[in-house]
C-alpha positions in Angstrom: -27.2 -10.6 2.8 -24.8 -10.2 -0.2 -21.8 -12.5 -0.5 -18.9 -10.6 -1.9 -15.2 -11.3 -2.3 -13.2 -8.6 -4.1 -9.5 -8.8 -3.3 -7.3 -5.8 -4.0 -3.5 -5.4 -4.1 -2.9 -1.7 -3.2 0.5 0.0 -3.3 1.2 3.5 -2.3 4.4 5.6 -1.7 5.7 8.2 0.7 5.6 11.7 -0.6 8.4 12.3 -3.1 9.5 8.7 -2.3 11.4 9.8 0.7 12.6 6.7 2.6 10.8 7.5 5.9 9.8 4.0 6.7 13.1 2.9 8.2 13.2 -0.5 9.9 12.9 1.0 13.4 9.4 2.5 12.7 8.1 0.3 9.8 6.6 -2.4 12.0 4.8 0.1 14.2 3.4 2.0 11.2 2.1 -1.2 9.6 0.6 -2.4 12.9 -1.1 1.0 13.3 -2.5 0.8 9.8 -3.7 -2.7 10.5 -5.4 -1.6 13.8 -7.0 1.5 12.2 -8.2 -0.5 9.3 -10.0 -2.9 11.6 -11.6 0.0 13.5 -12.8 1.4 10.2 -14.3 -1.9 9.0 -11.6 -2.5 6.4 -10.5 -6.1 6.0 -6.7 -5.8 5.7 -5.4 -9.3 5.1 -1.7 -8.5 4.7 0.5 -5.4 4.8 4.3 -4.9 4.3 6.6 -2.6 2.4 9.9 -1.0 2.2 11.4 2.4 3.1 9.3 4.4 0.7 6.2 2.4 0.0 3.5 0.1 1.3 1.8 -3.0 -0.2 -1.5 -4.2 1.2 -3.9 -7.0 0.4 -7.5 -5.9 1.1 -10.9 -7.4 0.7 -13.4 -4.8 -0.5 -16.7 -4.6 1.5 -20.1 -4.1 -0.1 -20.3 -0.4 1.0 -16.7 0.5 0.4 -14.9 2.1 -2.6 -11.2 1.8 -3.4 -10.8 5.5 -3.0 -12.4 5.5 0.5 -10.2 2.6 1.7 -7.0 4.2 0.4 -7.9 7.5 1.9 -8.7 6.1 5.3 -5.5 4.0 5.4 -3.2 6.8 4.2 -4.8 9.8 5.8 -5.1 8.5 9.3 -1.7 6.9 9.3 0.1 10.1 8.1 -1.6 12.1 10.8 -0.6 9.5 13.5 3.0 9.3 12.3 3.3 13.1 12.5 1.5 13.3 15.9 3.9 10.6 17.3 6.9 12.5 15.9 8.2 9.3 14.2 10.1 11.2 11.5 12.5 14.2 11.7 10.5 16.1 9.1 6.8 16.2 8.2 5.6 12.9 6.9 3.2 12.5 4.0 2.0 10.0 1.5 2.0 10.6 -2.3 -1.4 11.2 -3.9 -1.1 8.4 -6.5 -1.5 4.8 -5.7 -1.6 1.5 -7.6 -4.5 -1.0 -7.3 -5.4 -4.2 -9.1 -7.8 -7.0 -8.4 -6.5 -10.3 -7.2 -8.2 -13.6 -8.0 -8.7 -16.3 -5.4 -6.1 -18.5 -7.1 -3.5 -15.7 -6.7 -4.0 -14.8 -3.1 -1.2 -16.9 -1.6 1.2 -15.7 -4.3 0.3 -12.1 -3.6 0.7 -12.6 0.1 4.2 -14.1 -0.5 5.1 -11.2 -2.8 4.1 -8.6 -0.2 5.8 -10.6 2.6 9.1 -10.7 0.7 9.6 -6.9 0.1 13.0 -6.8 1.8 14.2 -9.5 -0.7 12.7 -7.7 -3.7 14.3 -4.4 -2.8 17.8 -5.9 -2.3 17.7 -6.4 -6.1 15.6 -3.6 -7.5 14.4 -0.1 -6.5 10.8 0.7 -5.8 10.8 2.8 -9.0 11.8 -0.2 -11.0 9.3 -2.4 -9.2 6.5 0.1 -9.8 7.3 0.4 -13.5 7.2 -3.4 -13.8 3.8 -3.6 -12.1 2.4 -0.9 -14.3 3.7 -2.7 -17.4 2.5 -6.2 -16.2 -1.0 -4.9 -15.6 -1.2 -2.7 -18.8 -1.1 0.7 -17.1 0.6 3.7 -18.5 2.0 6.5 -16.3 -0.1 9.7 -16.7 2.9 11.8 -17.8 3.8 9.1 -20.4 0.4 9.5 -22.1 1.4 13.0 -23.2 4.1 11.8 -25.5 
């Protein structure tokens, strides 16, 4: 039996960053993602977010890929949100996402960061937060690479 611990901080946004995840539906959406992840064998340690995005802390299994985990969490949840009529217009997630590895020593700090999304976004927009994360981890936006 393999012994594997690969922690991932995954962030994704609503399509066109539309603020669909209002406080009245956000807890239900996050609980649904958590329940579905469990059914699919995805170890979702922590989830939270704001009106137009989601942060999750996931432990990658030996037979899982990052793309599969993200696809399963995003695809099923958007289908469920639309089926339940939780938004006035058609709901969807943006194709792009952000994912970085998290060391064991940074797990608690990452959980706290995810937990405190309301506080973060009282001071900065998701766009600014996303740009800061990209810079911190050495990413460059695809469209920026054409300059």
